C-alpha positions in Angstrom: -20.1 88.4 -267.3 -18.4 84.7 -267.3 -20.2 83.8 -263.9 -18.2 80.6 -263.3 -14.9 82.3 -263.9 -15.7 85.2 -261.5 -17.1 82.7 -258.5 -13.4 80.9 -259.1 -11.5 84.0 -259.2 -13.3 85.3 -256.0 -12.4 81.8 -254.3 -8.6 82.1 -255.3 -8.2 85.4 -254.2 -9.8 84.4 -250.6 -7.5 81.7 -250.5 -4.3 83.5 -251.3 -5.0 86.2 -249.4 -5.6 84.0 -246.4 -2.0 82.0 -247.4 -0.5 85.7 -247.5 -1.8 86.6 -244.2 -0.9 83.4 -242.2 2.7 84.0 -243.7 2.9 87.4 -242.2 1.6 86.0 -239.1 4.4 83.6 -239.2 7.1 86.4 -240.0 5.8 88.5 -237.4 6.4 85.8 -234.6 9.7 85.3 -236.0 10.4 88.9 -235.9 9.4 89.3 -232.4 11.3 86.4 -231.2 14.3 87.8 -233.0 13.9 91.2 -231.2 13.7 89.6 -227.8 16.9 87.7 -229.1 18.6 91.6 -229.6 17.2 92.9 -226.3 18.7 89.4 -224.3 22.1 90.2 -226.2 22.1 93.7 -225.8 21.5 93.4 -222.0 24.7 91.2 -221.8 26.8 93.6 -223.6 25.4 96.3 -221.6 26.3 94.9 -218.3 29.8 93.9 -219.6 30.2 97.6 -220.8 28.9 98.9 -217.2 31.7 96.8 -215.6 34.3 98.2 -217.7 33.1 101.7 -217.3 33.1 101.0 -213.5 36.8 99.9 -213.8 37.8 102.7 -216.0 36.4 105.0 -212.9 37.9 103.2 -210.6 41.4 103.4 -212.5 40.6 107.3 -213.1 40.2 107.7 -209.1 43.5 105.7 -208.3 45.4 108.0 -211.1 44.1 111.0 -209.7 45.2 110.3 -206.0 48.4 109.0 -207.3 47.8 105.3 -205.9 48.6 102.3 -207.6 45.7 100.7 -209.9 45.9 97.3 -208.5 43.5 97.8 -205.8 41.3 95.4 -204.8 38.1 96.7 -205.9 39.7 96.8 -209.1 40.7 93.2 -209.3 37.4 92.0 -208.0 36.1 94.0 -211.3 39.0 92.2 -213.3 37.8 89.0 -212.6 34.1 89.9 -212.9 35.1 91.1 -216.4 37.1 88.4 -217.5 34.0 85.9 -216.6 32.1 88.1 -218.5 34.0 88.6 -221.7 33.5 85.4 -223.2 29.8 86.0 -223.1 29.9 89.5 -223.9 31.9 88.6 -227.4 29.5 85.7 -227.8 26.4 88.2 -227.3 28.0 90.5 -229.6 28.1 88.1 -232.7 24.6 86.8 -231.6 23.3 90.7 -231.7 25.0 91.2 -235.2 23.5 87.8 -236.6 20.0 88.5 -235.0 20.1 92.0 -236.6 20.8 90.6 -240.0 18.3 88.0 -239.6 15.6 90.7 -238.7 16.6 92.7 -241.7 16.0 90.0 -243.8 12.5 88.8 -241.9 11.3 92.6 -242.5 12.3 92.5 -245.9 10.5 89.4 -246.8 7.5 90.6 -244.5 6.9 94.0 -246.5 6.9 91.9 -249.9 4.0 89.8 -248.3 2.3 92.9 -246.8 2.5 94.4 -250.4 1.1 91.2 -251.8 -1.9 91.3 -249.1 -2.6 94.9 -249.9 -2.5 94.0 -253.8 -4.9 91.1 -253.1 -7.3 93.1 -250.7 -7.9 95.5 -253.7 -8.3 92.6 -256.1 -10.7 91.0 -253.7 -12.7 94.2 -253.2 -13.0 93.9 -256.9 -14.0 90.2 -256.8 -16.7 91.2 -254.0 -18.4 93.7 -256.5 -18.3 91.3 -259.5 -19.9 88.8 -256.9 -22.4 91.3 -255.6 -23.4 92.0 -259.5 -23.9 88.1 -260.2 -26.1 87.7 -257.0 -28.5 90.6 -258.9 -27.9 88.5 -262.2 -28.6 85.3 -260.8 -31.2 86.1 -258.2 -32.6 89.6 -258.1 -33.4 90.1 -261.7 -35.2 87.0 -262.5 -37.2 87.2 -259.0 -38.3 90.6 -260.7 -38.8 89.2 -264.2 -40.8 86.3 -262.6 -43.0 88.9 -260.5 -43.0 91.3 -263.9 -44.4 87.9 -266.0 -47.0 87.5 -263.2 -48.2 90.8 -263.3 -48.3 90.5 -267.2 -50.2 87.4 -267.2 -52.8 89.0 -264.4 -53.0 92.3 -266.8 -53.7 90.0 -270.0 -56.3 88.2 -267.7 -58.0 91.3 -266.6 -57.9 93.1 -269.9 -59.4 90.5 -271.4 -62.1 90.2 -269.3 -62.5 93.8 -269.6 -63.2 93.3 -273.6 -65.5 90.8 -272.8 -67.4 93.0 -270.6 -67.4 95.9 -272.9 -68.9 93.5 -275.7 -71.4 92.3 -273.4 -72.2 95.8 -272.8 -72.5 96.7 -276.4 -74.7 94.2 -277.2 -76.9 94.8 -274.0 -77.1 98.5 -275.6 -77.9 97.4 -279.1 -81.1 95.5 -277.7 -81.7 98.7 -275.3 -81.2 97.4 -272.4 -79.4 98.9 -269.6 -77.4 97.5 -266.4 -77.0 99.2 -263.4 -73.6 98.3 -262.1 -70.3 99.7 -262.8 -68.6 99.3 -266.4 -65.0 98.0 -267.1 -62.8 97.8 -270.0 -63.8 101.1 -271.5 -60.4 102.3 -271.8 -58.0 99.4 -272.4 -54.3 99.4 -272.1 -51.6 99.0 -274.7 -51.2 95.5 -275.9 -47.5 96.2 -275.0 -46.6 96.2 -271.1 -43.3 97.9 -270.4 -42.0 96.9 -266.8 -38.3 98.0 -267.4 -36.5 99.8 -264.2 -34.0 102.3 -265.5 -30.4 101.1 -264.7 -31.4 97.5 -265.1 -32.4 97.1 -268.5 -32.3 98.4 -271.9 -34.2 101.5 -272.0 -33.3 102.2 -275.7 -36.8 102.6 -278.1 -37.0 99.6 -280.1 -36.2 96.9 -277.5 -38.2 94.2 -276.9 -38.6 90.9 -275.5 -39.6 89.2 -272.0 -35.9 89.1 -270.8 -35.9 92.8 -270.8 -39.1 93.1 -269.2 -41.4 93.9 -272.1 -44.6 91.8 -272.8 -46.8 91.8 -275.3 -50.2 90.5 -273.9 -52.4 90.7 -277.4 -52.7 87.0 -277.7 -53.1 86.3 -273.9 -55.8 88.8 -273.8 -57.8 87.5 -276.6 -57.7 84.2 -275.3 -59.0 85.5 -272.0 -61.9 87.2 -273.5 -62.9 84.1 -275.5 -62.6 82.1 -272.3 -64.7 84.5 -270.5 -67.4 84.8 -273.0 -67.5 81.0 -273.7 -68.1 80.7 -269.7 -71.3 82.9 -270.3 -72.9 80.5 -272.8 
């Protein structure tokens, strides 16, 4: 696993996701502003349509009663409608422009949302890869260090045990007997296998300290000799 490449990829994806999210937030703000513009323009248009509907209603009533349509009320609405027409025409054009802008903004934001979804998926992969790197860079070395310390301690203990066996044998050869526990009568194999399934190669025939397999024979013999020399 290329650790530096994985770390760089993780950082790059984080940066790209932040940029896409920021852009999406910016577009959302523009959409909200455009929607507010649509609401405002629609309100003007609705107000103008309401005036015209009122005038139509007045005309309808006057016609039903056989009266002329140039009543004071109708004339008053004529003035209001005339004053409002230019604003309503402008609002209608603005409404169309805002709708076109909204369609463009929604399409652009959708592209960024799709990219965000893609980047989040890629970032999930990168987070897992970073998690694996943490295992490889930190936790496996910690375990191997502890396993090596155990192997060294085992070599020392077994070496001392072998020294104890030799000393006891000499005592027995001289017809002597010590009233104390005996150690080292049954010694472990020279190979200490501290592999954990799922973390190391568990196939037969594999070895090496990098795979948590330790050959303690040499260290064991050194410890035995050192222990015997200390008694001279």
